C-alpha positions in Angstrom: 46.8 17.5 21.5 45.0 18.5 18.4 44.3 22.1 17.9 41.3 21.6 15.7 38.6 19.0 16.4 38.6 16.1 13.8 35.5 16.0 11.6 33.4 12.9 11.7 30.3 11.6 10.1 26.8 12.3 11.3 23.7 10.2 11.1 21.3 13.2 11.0 19.6 14.6 8.0 19.0 11.5 5.9 15.7 10.0 7.3 12.5 10.9 5.6 9.6 12.3 7.7 6.9 9.9 8.7 3.8 10.0 6.5 1.2 9.0 9.2 -0.7 6.6 6.9 -3.4 4.2 8.0 -7.0 3.9 9.2 -8.0 7.0 11.2 -11.6 6.1 12.0 -12.7 2.5 12.6 -16.0 0.6 12.1 -18.9 2.2 14.1 -17.2 5.5 14.8 -18.8 8.9 13.9 -17.4 11.0 11.2 -18.1 14.6 10.1 -18.4 15.8 6.5 -14.9 16.2 5.1 -13.3 14.1 7.8 -10.4 11.8 6.8 -11.2 8.1 7.3 -8.1 6.5 5.7 -4.7 7.8 4.5 -3.1 5.4 2.1 -0.8 4.9 -0.9 -2.6 3.0 -3.6 -6.1 1.5 -3.3 -5.9 -0.9 -0.4 -9.4 0.4 0.6 -12.0 1.6 -2.0 -14.5 4.4 -1.4 -18.1 3.5 -1.2 -21.3 5.3 -0.3 -20.9 8.9 1.0 -17.1 8.7 0.6 -14.7 10.0 -2.0 -11.1 9.4 -2.9 -8.6 12.4 -2.8 -5.7 12.9 -5.2 -3.3 11.2 -2.8 -5.7 8.2 -2.4 -7.0 9.5 0.9 -10.6 8.4 1.6 -12.8 11.1 3.2 -16.5 11.4 4.2 -18.9 13.5 2.1 -21.7 13.4 4.6 -21.9 13.1 8.4 -22.6 9.6 9.7 -21.1 6.3 11.0 -18.2 4.5 9.3 -18.6 0.9 8.1 -16.4 -1.5 6.3 -17.4 -4.2 3.8 -15.4 -6.8 1.9 -16.6 -7.5 -1.7 -15.3 -9.0 -4.9 -14.3 -6.6 -7.6 -14.0 -7.5 -11.2 -10.7 -6.5 -12.8 -10.1 -5.4 -16.4 -8.7 -8.8 -17.4 -11.8 -10.6 -16.2 -10.3 -11.9 -12.9 -11.7 -11.0 -9.5 -10.1 -9.7 -6.4 -11.3 -9.0 -2.9 -11.4 -5.3 -1.9 -12.4 -3.5 1.3 -15.0 -0.9 0.7 -15.6 2.0 3.1 -19.1 3.4 3.6 -20.6 6.2 5.7 -24.2 5.5 6.8 
């Protein structure tokens, strides 16, 4: 019998923490001023009326109201167009 327990490998300590990204409030829901609507990386959603984009691309409400989503065509710098989802607070 071994006097000291053999050392093995562990699976702990290597996973990163979840970032909890995604849409937090959906179309038709009420939002307070300063409330987070979407947490994202990059600009999958673009801020519209009464919303602003934070430094980590989070979209939040500037005024109290109801969340609405709209799909529009945005003109890029090279002249091409792409569809974007715009978030508004009415």
